[in-house]
C-alpha positions, 0 to 999 in steps of 0.5 A: 294370373290368379286374379284373371282366373278369378275374374273370368270364372266369376263372370262366367258363373254370373252368366250361368246364374243369369241364365238360370232365371230364364231356364228352369233346370239351371240354378241361380243362387248357387252360381251368383254366390260362387261369383260374388265369391270369386270376383271379391277375391280378384278385385273391388273393381269387378263388383262395381261393375256388376253395380253398373249393369243396366237391369240387374245392377241396382237390384243385385248389388245390396245382396252382393255387398252383404254377401261380401262382408259375410265372405270375407268375414269367414275367410280371413285368417284367424290370429295365430297364437305364438306360445 
């Protein structure tokens, strides 16, 4: 249930970010960052789907890959110290 919610919201933020390219008042970058965060939480398969988009995929994928590495580094739990 949680993965499908991440997937649905991730793709909706991606669509909003793409609409922001053409509409001047809609921000693009925050929506893409949210989409990458949510899709990386759902599955790796969704990130590959973004790569396969005909027009945006090859241009956006390097940024997505970098952002996923960055986000995973900051969202991992630090090792607990048992003292």
